[in-house]
CHARMM internal coordinates of N, CA and C (Angstrom, degrees):
IC EDIT
DIST 1 N 1 CA 1.4447
DIST 1 CA 1 C 1.5161
ANGL 1 N 1 CA 1 C 108.83
DIST 1 C 2 N 1.2885
ANGL 1 CA 1 C 2 N 116.08
DIHE 1 N 1 CA 1 C 2 N 128.38
DIST 2 N 2 CA 1.4587
ANGL 1 C 2 N 2 CA 122.49
DIHE 1 CA 1 C 2 N 2 CA 178.69
DIST 2 CA 2 C 1.5231
ANGL 2 N 2 CA 2 C 107.69
DIHE 1 C 2 N 2 CA 2 C -118.79
DIST 2 C 3 N 1.3481
ANGL 2 CA 2 C 3 N 114.73
DIHE 2 N 2 CA 2 C 3 N 133.20
DIST 3 N 3 CA 1.4629
ANGL 2 C 3 N 3 CA 117.57
DIHE 2 CA 2 C 3 N 3 CA 176.43
DIST 3 CA 3 C 1.5177
ANGL 3 N 3 CA 3 C 108.84
DIHE 2 C 3 N 3 CA 3 C -113.97
DIST 3 C 4 N 1.2965
ANGL 3 CA 3 C 4 N 114.74
DIHE 3 N 3 CA 3 C 4 N 150.08
DIST 4 N 4 CA 1.4622
ANGL 3 C 4 N 4 CA 119.71
DIHE 3 CA 3 C 4 N 4 CA -178.56
DIST 4 CA 4 C 1.5248
ANGL 4 N 4 CA 4 C 109.86
DIHE 3 C 4 N 4 CA 4 C -78.41
DIST 4 C 5 N 1.2969
ANGL 4 CA 4 C 5 N 114.49
DIHE 4 N 4 CA 4 C 5 N 166.56
DIST 5 N 5 CA 1.4653
ANGL 4 C 5 N 5 CA 121.02
DIHE 4 CA 4 C 5 N 5 CA 178.68
DIST 5 CA 5 C 1.5265
ANGL 5 N 5 CA 5 C 110.52
DIHE 4 C 5 N 5 CA 5 C -58.92
DIST 5 C 6 N 1.3313
ANGL 5 CA 5 C 6 N 116.96
DIHE 5 N 5 CA 5 C 6 N -43.53
DIST 6 N 6 CA 1.4626
ANGL 5 C 6 N 6 CA 120.83
DIHE 5 CA 5 C 6 N 6 CA -179.82
DIST 6 CA 6 C 1.5257
ANGL 6 N 6 CA 6 C 111.65
DIHE 5 C 6 N 6 CA 6 C -65.09
DIST 6 C 7 N 1.3315
ANGL 6 CA 6 C 7 N 116.64
DIHE 6 N 6 CA 6 C 7 N -39.10
DIST 7 N 7 CA 1.4620
ANGL 6 C 7 N 7 CA 119.97
DIHE 6 CA 6 C 7 N 7 CA 177.60
DIST 7 CA 7 C 1.5290
ANGL 7 N 7 CA 7 C 110.82
DIHE 6 C 7 N 7 CA 7 C -65.07
DIST 7 C 8 N 1.3244
ANGL 7 CA 7 C 8 N 115.89
DIHE 7 N 7 CA 7 C 8 N -39.34
DIST 8 N 8 CA 1.4596
ANGL 7 C 8 N 8 CA 120.48
DIHE 7 CA 7 C 8 N 8 CA 178.21
DIST 8 CA 8 C 1.5274
ANGL 8 N 8 CA 8 C 110.47
DIHE 7 C 8 N 8 CA 8 C -64.58
DIST 8 C 9 N 1.3229
ANGL 8 CA 8 C 9 N 116.68
DIHE 8 N 8 CA 8 C 9 N -44.67
DIST 9 N 9 CA 1.4619
ANGL 8 C 9 N 9 CA 120.50
DIHE 8 CA 8 C 9 N 9 CA 178.54
DIST 9 CA 9 C 1.5277
ANGL 9 N 9 CA 9 C 110.70
DIHE 8 C 9 N 9 CA 9 C -59.97
DIST 9 C 10 N 1.3347
ANGL 9 CA 9 C 10 N 116.09
DIHE 9 N 9 CA 9 C 10 N -43.16
DIST 10 N 10 CA 1.4613
ANGL 9 C 10 N 10 CA 120.77
DIHE 9 CA 9 C 10 N 10 CA 179.62
DIST 10 CA 10 C 1.5244
ANGL 10 N 10 CA 10 C 110.53
DIHE 9 C 10 N 10 CA 10 C -63.33
DIST 10 C 11 N 1.3134
ANGL 10 CA 10 C 11 N 116.91
DIHE 10 N 10 CA 10 C 11 N -43.59
DIST 11 N 11 CA 1.4596
ANGL 10 C 11 N 11 CA 121.82
DIHE 10 CA 10 C 11 N 11 CA 179.51
DIST 11 CA 11 C 1.5306
ANGL 11 N 11 CA 11 C 111.15
DIHE 10 C 11 N 11 CA 11 C -62.67
DIST 11 C 12 N 1.3122
ANGL 11 CA 11 C 12 N 116.39
DIHE 11 N 11 CA 11 C 12 N -44.25
DIST 12 N 12 CA 1.4695
ANGL 11 C 12 N 12 CA 120.66
DIHE 11 CA 11 C 12 N 12 CA 178.63
DIST 12 CA 12 C 1.5196
ANGL 12 N 12 CA 12 C 110.10
DIHE 11 C 12 N 12 CA 12 C -63.99
DIST 12 C 13 N 1.3209
ANGL 12 CA 12 C 13 N 117.29
DIHE 12 N 12 CA 12 C 13 N -43.86
DIST 13 N 13 CA 1.4613
ANGL 12 C 13 N 13 CA 121.91
DIHE 12 CA 12 C 13 N 13 CA 179.30
DIST 13 CA 13 C 1.5339
ANGL 13 N 13 CA 13 C 110.35
DIHE 12 C 13 N 13 CA 13 C -60.15
DIST 13 C 14 N 1.3270
ANGL 13 CA 13 C 14 N 117.18
DIHE 13 N 13 CA 13 C 14 N -46.91
DIST 14 N 14 CA 1.4652
ANGL 13 C 14 N 14 CA 121.19
DIHE 13 CA 13 C 14 N 14 CA 179.92
DIST 14 CA 14 C 1.5254
ANGL 14 N 14 CA 14 C 111.54
DIHE 13 C 14 N 14 CA 14 C -62.96
DIST 14 C 15 N 1.3150
ANGL 14 CA 14 C 15 N 116.02
DIHE 14 N 14 CA 14 C 15 N -40.48
DIST 15 N 15 CA 1.4622
ANGL 14 C 15 N 15 CA 120.34
DIHE 14 CA 14 C 15 N 15 CA 179.03
DIST 15 CA 15 C 1.5218
ANGL 15 N 15 CA 15 C 110.81
DIHE 14 C 15 N 15 CA 15 C -65.38
DIST 15 C 16 N 1.3163
ANGL 15 CA 15 C 16 N 116.48
DIHE 15 N 15 CA 15 C 16 N -42.82
DIST 16 N 16 CA 1.4592
ANGL 15 C 16 N 16 CA 121.36
DIHE 15 CA 15 C 16 N 16 CA 179.38
DIST 16 CA 16 C 1.5261
ANGL 16 N 16 CA 16 C 110.35
DIHE 15 C 16 N 16 CA 16 C -62.62
DIST 16 C 17 N 1.3212
ANGL 16 CA 16 C 17 N 116.95
DIHE 16 N 16 CA 16 C 17 N -44.59
DIST 17 N 17 CA 1.4686
ANGL 16 C 17 N 17 CA 121.39
DIHE 16 CA 16 C 17 N 17 CA 178.39
DIST 17 CA 17 C 1.5256
ANGL 17 N 17 CA 17 C 109.98
DIHE 16 C 17 N 17 CA 17 C -62.62
DIST 17 C 18 N 1.3094
ANGL 17 CA 17 C 18 N 116.84
DIHE 17 N 17 CA 17 C 18 N -40.91
DIST 18 N 18 CA 1.4617
ANGL 17 C 18 N 18 CA 121.37
DIHE 17 CA 17 C 18 N 18 CA 178.43
DIST 18 CA 18 C 1.5275
ANGL 18 N 18 CA 18 C 111.06
DIHE 17 C 18 N 18 CA 18 C -61.38
DIST 18 C 19 N 1.3187
ANGL 18 CA 18 C 19 N 116.58
DIHE 18 N 18 CA 18 C 19 N -43.88
DIST 19 N 19 CA 1.4639
ANGL 18 C 19 N 19 CA 120.51
DIHE 18 CA 18 C 19 N 19 CA 178.63
DIST 19 CA 19 C 1.5224
ANGL 19 N 19 CA 19 C 110.28
DIHE 18 C 19 N 19 CA 19 C -64.37
DIST 19 C 20 N 1.3264
ANGL 19 CA 19 C 20 N 117.28
DIHE 19 N 19 CA 19 C 20 N -44.64
DIST 20 N 20 CA 1.4645
ANGL 19 C 20 N 20 CA 120.53
DIHE 19 CA 19 C 20 N 20 CA 179.41
DIST 20 CA 20 C 1.5247
ANGL 20 N 20 CA 20 C 111.45
DIHE 19 C 20 N 20 CA 20 C -61.93
DIST 20 C 21 N 1.3066
ANGL 20 CA 20 C 21 N 116.25
DIHE 20 N 20 CA 20 C 21 N -36.33
DIST 21 N 21 CA 1.4569
ANGL 20 C 21 N 21 CA 121.01
DIHE 20 CA 20 C 21 N 21 CA -177.35
DIST 21 CA 21 C 1.5255
ANGL 21 N 21 CA 21 C 112.35
DIHE 20 C 21 N 21 CA 21 C -78.00
DIST 21 C 22 N 1.3084
ANGL 21 CA 21 C 22 N 116.62
DIHE 21 N 21 CA 21 C 22 N -45.48
DIST 22 N 22 CA 1.4628
ANGL 21 C 22 N 22 CA 120.51
DIHE 21 CA 21 C 22 N 22 CA -171.63
DIST 22 CA 22 C 1.5210
ANGL 22 N 22 CA 22 C 115.24
DIHE 21 C 22 N 22 CA 22 C -97.08
DIST 22 C 23 N 1.3081
ANGL 22 CA 22 C 23 N 118.46
DIHE 22 N 22 CA 22 C 23 N -18.21
DIST 23 N 23 CA 1.4662
ANGL 22 C 23 N 23 CA 121.19
DIHE 22 CA 22 C 23 N 23 CA -177.50
DIST 23 CA 23 C 1.5212
ANGL 23 N 23 CA 23 C 110.84
DIHE 22 C 23 N 23 CA 23 C -126.66
DIST 23 C 24 N 1.3235
ANGL 23 CA 23 C 24 N 115.26
DIHE 23 N 23 CA 23 C 24 N 56.94
DIST 24 N 24 CA 1.4662
ANGL 23 C 24 N 24 CA 120.12
DIHE 23 CA 23 C 24 N 24 CA 179.95
DIST 24 CA 24 C 1.5212
ANGL 24 N 24 CA 24 C 111.62
DIHE 23 C 24 N 24 CA 24 C -60.92
DIST 24 C 25 N 1.3300
ANGL 24 CA 24 C 25 N 116.63
DIHE 24 N 24 CA 24 C 25 N -26.27
DIST 25 N 25 CA 1.4552
ANGL 24 C 25 N 25 CA 120.44
DIHE 24 CA 24 C 25 N 25 CA 179.26
DIST 25 CA 25 C 1.5274
ANGL 25 N 25 CA 25 C 112.08
DIHE 24 C 25 N 25 CA 25 C -61.51
DIST 25 C 26 N 1.3331
ANGL 25 CA 25 C 26 N 117.43
DIHE 25 N 25 CA 25 C 26 N -35.38
DIST 26 N 26 CA 1.4691
ANGL 25 C 26 N 26 CA 120.72
DIHE 25 CA 25 C 26 N 26 CA 178.58
DIST 26 CA 26 C 1.5229
ANGL 26 N 26 CA 26 C 111.14
DIHE 25 C 26 N 26 CA 26 C -65.17
DIST 26 C 27 N 1.3249
ANGL 26 CA 26 C 27 N 115.18
DIHE 26 N 26 CA 26 C 27 N -43.79
DIST 27 N 27 CA 1.4634
ANGL 26 C 27 N 27 CA 120.29
DIHE 26 CA 26 C 27 N 27 CA 179.62
DIST 27 CA 27 C 1.5247
ANGL 27 N 27 CA 27 C 109.72
DIHE 26 C 27 N 27 CA 27 C -66.46
DIST 27 C 28 N 1.3297
ANGL 27 CA 27 C 28 N 116.49
DIHE 27 N 27 CA 27 C 28 N -43.37
DIST 28 N 28 CA 1.4602
ANGL 27 C 28 N 28 CA 120.88
DIHE 27 CA 27 C 28 N 28 CA -179.74
DIST 28 CA 28 C 1.5292
ANGL 28 N 28 CA 28 C 110.89
DIHE 27 C 28 N 28 CA 28 C -59.43
DIST 28 C 29 N 1.3193
ANGL 28 CA 28 C 29 N 117.05
DIHE 28 N 28 CA 28 C 29 N -46.12
DIST 29 N 29 CA 1.4653
ANGL 28 C 29 N 29 CA 121.22
DIHE 28 CA 28 C 29 N 29 CA 179.11
DIST 29 CA 29 C 1.5244
ANGL 29 N 29 CA 29 C 111.72
DIHE 28 C 29 N 29 CA 29 C -61.54
DIST 29 C 30 N 1.3212
ANGL 29 CA 29 C 30 N 116.65
DIHE 29 N 29 CA 29 C 30 N -41.61
DIST 30 N 30 CA 1.4656
ANGL 29 C 30 N 30 CA 120.66
DIHE 29 CA 29 C 30 N 30 CA -179.62
DIST 30 CA 30 C 1.5223
ANGL 30 N 30 CA 30 C 110.96
DIHE 29 C 30 N 30 CA 30 C -65.48
DIST 30 C 31 N 1.3319
ANGL 30 CA 30 C 31 N 116.85
DIHE 30 N 30 CA 30 C 31 N -41.60
DIST 31 N 31 CA 1.4684
ANGL 30 C 31 N 31 CA 120.80
DIHE 30 CA 30 C 31 N 31 CA -179.82
DIST 31 CA 31 C 1.5249
ANGL 31 N 31 CA 31 C 110.14
DIHE 30 C 31 N 31 CA 31 C -67.22
DIST 31 C 32 N 1.3240
ANGL 31 CA 31 C 32 N 117.09
DIHE 31 N 31 CA 31 C 32 N -44.62
DIST 32 N 32 CA 1.4671
ANGL 31 C 32 N 32 CA 120.56
DIHE 31 CA 31 C 32 N 32 CA 179.34
DIST 32 CA 32 C 1.5279
ANGL 32 N 32 CA 32 C 110.58
DIHE 31 C 32 N 32 CA 32 C -60.64
DIST 32 C 33 N 1.3088
ANGL 32 CA 32 C 33 N 117.01
DIHE 32 N 32 CA 32 C 33 N -44.34
DIST 33 N 33 CA 1.4639
ANGL 32 C 33 N 33 CA 120.55
DIHE 32 CA 32 C 33 N 33 CA 179.48
DIST 33 CA 33 C 1.5265
ANGL 33 N 33 CA 33 C 111.44
DIHE 32 C 33 N 33 CA 33 C -63.30
DIST 33 C 34 N 1.3240
ANGL 33 CA 33 C 34 N 116.57
DIHE 33 N 33 CA 33 C 34 N -40.27
DIST 34 N 34 CA 1.4671
ANGL 33 C 34 N 34 CA 120.41
DIHE 33 CA 33 C 34 N 34 CA 179.03
DIST 34 CA 34 C 1.5237
ANGL 34 N 34 CA 34 C 110.63
DIHE 33 C 34 N 34 CA 34 C -64.55
DIST 34 C 35 N 1.3319
ANGL 34 CA 34 C 35 N 117.37
DIHE 34 N 34 CA 34 C 35 N -41.88
DIST 35 N 35 CA 1.4662
ANGL 34 C 35 N 35 CA 121.04
DIHE 34 CA 34 C 35 N 35 CA 179.21
DIST 35 CA 35 C 1.5256
ANGL 35 N 35 CA 35 C 110.28
DIHE 34 C 35 N 35 CA 35 C -64.92
DIST 35 C 36 N 1.3257
ANGL 35 CA 35 C 36 N 117.14
DIHE 35 N 35 CA 35 C 36 N -42.26
DIST 36 N 36 CA 1.4649
ANGL 35 C 36 N 36 CA 120.42
DIHE 35 CA 35 C 36 N 36 CA 177.40
DIST 36 CA 36 C 1.5238
ANGL 36 N 36 CA 36 C 111.29
DIHE 35 C 36 N 36 CA 36 C -62.03
DIST 36 C 37 N 1.3210
ANGL 36 CA 36 C 37 N 117.34
DIHE 36 N 36 CA 36 C 37 N -41.39
DIST 37 N 37 CA 1.4678
ANGL 36 C 37 N 37 CA 121.34
DIHE 36 CA 36 C 37 N 37 CA 178.37
DIST 37 CA 37 C 1.5204
ANGL 37 N 37 CA 37 C 110.99
DIHE 36 C 37 N 37 CA 37 C -62.60
DIST 37 C 38 N 1.3244
ANGL 37 CA 37 C 38 N 116.72
DIHE 37 N 37 CA 37 C 38 N -42.36
DIST 38 N 38 CA 1.4654
ANGL 37 C 38 N 38 CA 120.86
DIHE 37 CA 37 C 38 N 38 CA 178.69
DIST 38 CA 38 C 1.5205
ANGL 38 N 38 CA 38 C 109.87
DIHE 37 C 38 N 38 CA 38 C -62.99
DIST 38 C 39 N 1.3376
ANGL 38 CA 38 C 39 N 116.69
DIHE 38 N 38 CA 38 C 39 N -44.54
DIST 39 N 39 CA 1.4633
ANGL 38 C 39 N 39 CA 120.59
DIHE 38 CA 38 C 39 N 39 CA 178.97
DIST 39 CA 39 C 1.5189
ANGL 39 N 39 CA 39 C 112.04
DIHE 38 C 39 N 39 CA 39 C -61.01
DIST 39 C 40 N 1.3240
ANGL 39 CA 39 C 40 N 116.60
DIHE 39 N 39 CA 39 C 40 N -42.51
DIST 40 N 40 CA 1.4628
ANGL 39 C 40 N 40 CA 120.84
DIHE 39 CA 39 C 40 N 40 CA 178.66
DIST 40 CA 40 C 1.5233
ANGL 40 N 40 CA 40 C 110.95
DIHE 39 C 40 N 40 CA 40 C -63.34
DIST 40 C 41 N 1.3189
ANGL 40 CA 40 C 41 N 116.73
DIHE 40 N 40 CA 40 C 41 N -43.35
DIST 41 N 41 CA 1.4687
ANGL 40 C 41 N 41 CA 120.79
DIHE 40 CA 40 C 41 N 41 CA 179.14
DIST 41 CA 41 C 1.5214
ANGL 41 N 41 CA 41 C 111.18
DIHE 40 C 41 N 41 CA 41 C -62.74
DIST 41 C 42 N 1.3286
ANGL 41 CA 41 C 42 N 116.50
DIHE 41 N 41 CA 41 C 42 N -42.88
DIST 42 N 42 CA 1.4638
ANGL 41 C 42 N 42 CA 120.14
DIHE 41 CA 41 C 42 N 42 CA 178.99
DIST 42 CA 42 C 1.5264
ANGL 42 N 42 CA 42 C 110.85
DIHE 41 C 42 N 42 CA 42 C -64.00
DIST 42 C 43 N 1.3226
ANGL 42 CA 42 C 43 N 117.00
DIHE 42 N 42 CA 42 C 43 N -41.21
DIST 43 N 43 CA 1.4643
ANGL 42 C 43 N 43 CA 120.52
DIHE 42 CA 42 C 43 N 43 CA 178.54
DIST 43 CA 43 C 1.5235
ANGL 43 N 43 CA 43 C 110.94
DIHE 42 C 43 N 43 CA 43 C -64.15
DIST 43 C 44 N 1.3295
ANGL 43 CA 43 C 44 N 116.56
DIHE 43 N 43 CA 43 C 44 N -40.15
DIST 44 N 44 CA 1.4639
ANGL 43 C 44 N 44 CA 120.10
DIHE 43 CA 43 C 44 N 44 CA 178.47
DIST 44 CA 44 C 1.5225
ANGL 44 N 44 CA 44 C 110.80
DIHE 43 C 44 N 44 CA 44 C -65.15
DIST 44 C 45 N 1.3169
ANGL 44 CA 44 C 45 N 116.98
DIHE 44 N 44 CA 44 C 45 N -42.73
DIST 45 N 45 CA 1.4638
ANGL 44 C 45 N 45 CA 120.29
DIHE 44 CA 44 C 45 N 45 CA 179.39
DIST 45 CA 45 C 1.5241
ANGL 45 N 45 CA 45 C 110.78
DIHE 44 C 45 N 45 CA 45 C -64.56
DIST 45 C 46 N 1.3311
ANGL 45 CA 45 C 46 N 116.74
DIHE 45 N 45 CA 45 C 46 N -41.05
DIST 46 N 46 CA 1.4586
ANGL 45 C 46 N 46 CA 120.98
DIHE 45 CA 45 C 46 N 46 CA -179.48
DIST 46 CA 46 C 1.5216
ANGL 46 N 46 CA 46 C 111.27
DIHE 45 C 46 N 46 CA 46 C -65.66
DIST 46 C 47 N 1.3275
ANGL 46 CA 46 C 47 N 116.02
DIHE 46 N 46 CA 46 C 47 N -36.75
DIST 47 N 47 CA 1.4539
ANGL 46 C 47 N 47 CA 120.47
DIHE 46 CA 46 C 47 N 47 CA -178.41
DIST 47 CA 47 C 1.5114
ANGL 47 N 47 CA 47 C 114.25
DIHE 46 C 47 N 47 CA 47 C -79.52
DIST 47 C 48 N 1.3102
ANGL 47 CA 47 C 48 N 116.70
DIHE 47 N 47 CA 47 C 48 N -13.18
DIST 48 N 48 CA 1.4586
ANGL 47 C 48 N 48 CA 121.07
DIHE 47 CA 47 C 48 N 48 CA -177.47
DIST 48 CA 48 C 1.5310
ANGL 48 N 48 CA 48 C 109.37
DIHE 47 C 48 N 48 CA 48 C -75.53
DIST 48 C 49 N 1.3242
ANGL 48 CA 48 C 49 N 116.86
DIHE 48 N 48 CA 48 C 49 N 113.28
DIST 49 N 49 CA 1.4621
ANGL 48 C 49 N 49 CA 120.72
DIHE 48 CA 48 C 49 N 49 CA -178.55
DIST 49 CA 49 C 1.5196
ANGL 49 N 49 CA 49 C 112.12
DIHE 48 C 49 N 49 CA 49 C -115.76
DIST 49 C 50 N 1.3120
ANGL 49 CA 49 C 50 N 116.74
DIHE 49 N 49 CA 49 C 50 N -13.16
DIST 50 N 50 CA 1.4560
ANGL 49 C 50 N 50 CA 119.81
DIHE 49 CA 49 C 50 N 50 CA -176.72
DIST 50 CA 50 C 1.5140
ANGL 50 N 50 CA 50 C 111.91
DIHE 49 C 50 N 50 CA 50 C 88.23
DIST 50 C 51 N 1.3384
ANGL 50 CA 50 C 51 N 116.06
DIHE 50 N 50 CA 50 C 51 N -7.37
DIST 51 N 51 CA 1.4573
ANGL 50 C 51 N 51 CA 120.41
DIHE 50 CA 50 C 51 N 51 CA 178.11
DIST 51 CA 51 C 1.5209
ANGL 51 N 51 CA 51 C 108.34
DIHE 50 C 51 N 51 CA 51 C -94.58
DIST 51 C 52 N 1.3174
ANGL 51 CA 51 C 52 N 115.89
DIHE 51 N 51 CA 51 C 52 N 137.14
DIST 52 N 52 CA 1.4491
ANGL 51 C 52 N 52 CA 119.85
DIHE 51 CA 51 C 52 N 52 CA -177.94
DIST 52 CA 52 C 1.5163
ANGL 52 N 52 CA 52 C 109.92
DIHE 51 C 52 N 52 CA 52 C -119.50
DIST 52 C 53 N 1.3093
ANGL 52 CA 52 C 53 N 115.42
DIHE 52 N 52 CA 52 C 53 N 150.56
DIST 53 N 53 CA 1.4563
ANGL 52 C 53 N 53 CA 122.58
DIHE 52 CA 52 C 53 N 53 CA -178.80
DIST 53 CA 53 C 1.5191
ANGL 53 N 53 CA 53 C 108.50
DIHE 52 C 53 N 53 CA 53 C -92.16
DIST 53 C 54 N 1.3091
ANGL 53 CA 53 C 54 N 115.46
DIHE 53 N 53 CA 53 C 54 N 142.54
DIST 54 N 54 CA 1.4506
ANGL 53 C 54 N 54 CA 121.38
DIHE 53 CA 53 C 54 N 54 CA 175.69
DIST 54 CA 54 C 1.5261
ANGL 54 N 54 CA 54 C 108.81
DIHE 53 C 54 N 54 CA 54 C -65.00
DIST 54 C 55 N 1.3229
ANGL 54 CA 54 C 55 N 116.61
DIHE 54 N 54 CA 54 C 55 N 129.92
DIST 55 N 55 CA 1.4700
ANGL 54 C 55 N 55 CA 121.23
DIHE 54 CA 54 C 55 N 55 CA -175.59
DIST 55 CA 55 C 1.5256
ANGL 55 N 55 CA 55 C 111.93
DIHE 54 C 55 N 55 CA 55 C -60.90
DIST 55 C 56 N 1.3152
ANGL 55 CA 55 C 56 N 117.21
DIHE 55 N 55 CA 55 C 56 N -42.35
DIST 56 N 56 CA 1.4666
ANGL 55 C 56 N 56 CA 120.25
DIHE 55 CA 55 C 56 N 56 CA -178.99
DIST 56 CA 56 C 1.5253
ANGL 56 N 56 CA 56 C 110.76
DIHE 55 C 56 N 56 CA 56 C -64.93
DIST 56 C 57 N 1.3179
ANGL 56 CA 56 C 57 N 116.39
DIHE 56 N 56 CA 56 C 57 N -41.68
DIST 57 N 57 CA 1.4654
ANGL 56 C 57 N 57 CA 120.69
DIHE 56 CA 56 C 57 N 57 CA 178.72
DIST 57 CA 57 C 1.5295
ANGL 57 N 57 CA 57 C 110.56
DIHE 56 C 57 N 57 CA 57 C -64.61
DIST 57 C 58 N 1.3184
ANGL 57 CA 57 C 58 N 116.66
DIHE 57 N 57 CA 57 C 58 N -41.19
DIST 58 N 58 CA 1.4617
ANGL 57 C 58 N 58 CA 121.53
DIHE 57 CA 57 C 58 N 58 CA 178.55
DIST 58 CA 58 C 1.5263
ANGL 58 N 58 CA 58 C 110.61
DIHE 57 C 58 N 58 CA 58 C -62.22
DIST 58 C 59 N 1.3373
ANGL 58 CA 58 C 59 N 116.32
DIHE 58 N 58 CA 58 C 59 N -47.58
DIST 59 N 59 CA 1.4625
ANGL 58 C 59 N 59 CA 121.44
DIHE 58 CA 58 C 59 N 59 CA -179.39
DIST 59 CA 59 C 1.5241
ANGL 59 N 59 CA 59 C 110.52
DIHE 58 C 59 N 59 CA 59 C -61.93
DIST 59 C 60 N 1.3203
ANGL 59 CA 59 C 60 N 116.12
DIHE 59 N 59 CA 59 C 60 N -40.67
DIST 60 N 60 CA 1.4595
ANGL 59 C 60 N 60 CA 121.45
DIHE 59 CA 59 C 60 N 60 CA 179.71
DIST 60 CA 60 C 1.5305
ANGL 60 N 60 CA 60 C 110.43
DIHE 59 C 60 N 60 CA 60 C -61.67
DIST 60 C 61 N 1.3330
ANGL 60 CA 60 C 61 N 117.08
DIHE 60 N 60 CA 60 C 61 N -46.38
DIST 61 N 61 CA 1.4657
ANGL 60 C 61 N 61 CA 120.92
DIHE 60 CA 60 C 61 N 61 CA 179.65
DIST 61 CA 61 C 1.5270
ANGL 61 N 61 CA 61 C 111.22
DIHE 60 C 61 N 61 CA 61 C -67.34
DIST 61 C 62 N 1.3101
ANGL 61 CA 61 C 62 N 117.02
DIHE 61 N 61 CA 61 C 62 N -37.67
DIST 62 N 62 CA 1.4624
ANGL 61 C 62 N 62 CA 121.21
DIHE 61 CA 61 C 62 N 62 CA 179.25
DIST 62 CA 62 C 1.5261
ANGL 62 N 62 CA 62 C 110.26
DIHE 61 C 62 N 62 CA 62 C -64.99
DIST 62 C 63 N 1.3229
ANGL 62 CA 62 C 63 N 116.66
DIHE 62 N 62 CA 62 C 63 N -46.27
DIST 63 N 63 CA 1.4687
ANGL 62 C 63 N 63 CA 120.77
DIHE 62 CA 62 C 63 N 63 CA 178.19
DIST 63 CA 63 C 1.5244
ANGL 63 N 63 CA 63 C 110.93
DIHE 62 C 63 N 63 CA 63 C -60.11
DIST 63 C 64 N 1.3227
ANGL 63 CA 63 C 64 N 116.21
DIHE 63 N 63 CA 63 C 64 N -41.51
DIST 64 N 64 CA 1.4616
ANGL 63 C 64 N 64 CA 121.31
DIHE 63 CA 63 C 64 N 64 CA 179.64
DIST 64 CA 64 C 1.5271
ANGL 64 N 64 CA 64 C 110.21
DIHE 63 C 64 N 64 CA 64 C -61.37
DIST 64 C 65 N 1.3174
ANGL 64 CA 64 C 65 N 117.15
DIHE 64 N 64 CA 64 C 65 N -43.87
DIST 65 N 65 CA 1.4727
ANGL 64 C 65 N 65 CA 121.19
DIHE 64 CA 64 C 65 N 65 CA 179.19
DIST 65 CA 65 C 1.5230
ANGL 65 N 65 CA 65 C 111.18
DIHE 64 C 65 N 65 CA 65 C -66.01
DIST 65 C 66 N 1.3309
ANGL 65 CA 65 C 66 N 116.22
DIHE 65 N 65 CA 65 C 66 N -42.21
DIST 66 N 66 CA 1.4619
ANGL 65 C 66 N 66 CA 119.50
DIHE 65 CA 65 C 66 N 66 CA -178.89
DIST 66 CA 66 C 1.5259
ANGL 66 N 66 CA 66 C 111.21
DIHE 65 C 66 N 66 CA 66 C -65.01
DIST 66 C 67 N 1.3140
ANGL 66 CA 66 C 67 N 117.09
DIHE 66 N 66 CA 66 C 67 N -39.88
DIST 67 N 67 CA 1.4622
ANGL 66 C 67 N 67 CA 120.85
DIHE 66 CA 66 C 67 N 67 CA 178.78
DIST 67 CA 67 C 1.5206
ANGL 67 N 67 CA 67 C 110.68
DIHE 66 C 67 N 67 CA 67 C -69.70
DIST 67 C 68 N 1.3265
ANGL 67 CA 67 C 68 N 117.13
DIHE 67 N 67 CA 67 C 68 N -33.36
DIST 68 N 68 CA 1.4639
ANGL 67 C 68 N 68 CA 121.72
DIHE 67 CA 67 C 68 N 68 CA 179.57
DIST 68 CA 68 C 1.5150
ANGL 68 N 68 CA 68 C 113.19
DIHE 67 C 68 N 68 CA 68 C -72.55
DIST 68 C 69 N 1.3271
ANGL 68 CA 68 C 69 N 117.33
DIHE 68 N 68 CA 68 C 69 N -22.41
DIST 69 N 69 CA 1.4679
ANGL 68 C 69 N 69 CA 120.04
DIHE 68 CA 68 C 69 N 69 CA -177.96
DIST 69 CA 69 C 1.5234
ANGL 69 N 69 CA 69 C 112.79
DIHE 68 C 69 N 69 CA 69 C -86.68
DIST 69 C 70 N 1.3332
ANGL 69 CA 69 C 70 N 117.61
DIHE 69 N 69 CA 69 C 70 N -5.60
DIST 70 N 70 CA 1.4785
ANGL 69 C 70 N 70 CA 121.08
DIHE 69 CA 69 C 70 N 70 CA -178.34
DIST 70 CA 70 C 1.4969
ANGL 70 N 70 CA 70 C 111.69
DIHE 69 C 70 N 70 CA 70 C -80.63
END
COOR INIT
IC SEED 1 N 1 CA 1 C
IC BUILD
């Protein structure tokens, strides 16, 4: 069975409309995930200062916090 380009386009269009109509949850999840990704990227860009923390100092402060929370 061979289908023409126009028949394929029509089939894809109908399938896409069917998914949009009957599986709104899929679209909702994709949109929410995309928005979360954008927010994370913006937060990372905003936090990027070019200044880096000394690893030993960071580890020391982290250990201090972990011991203090026990």
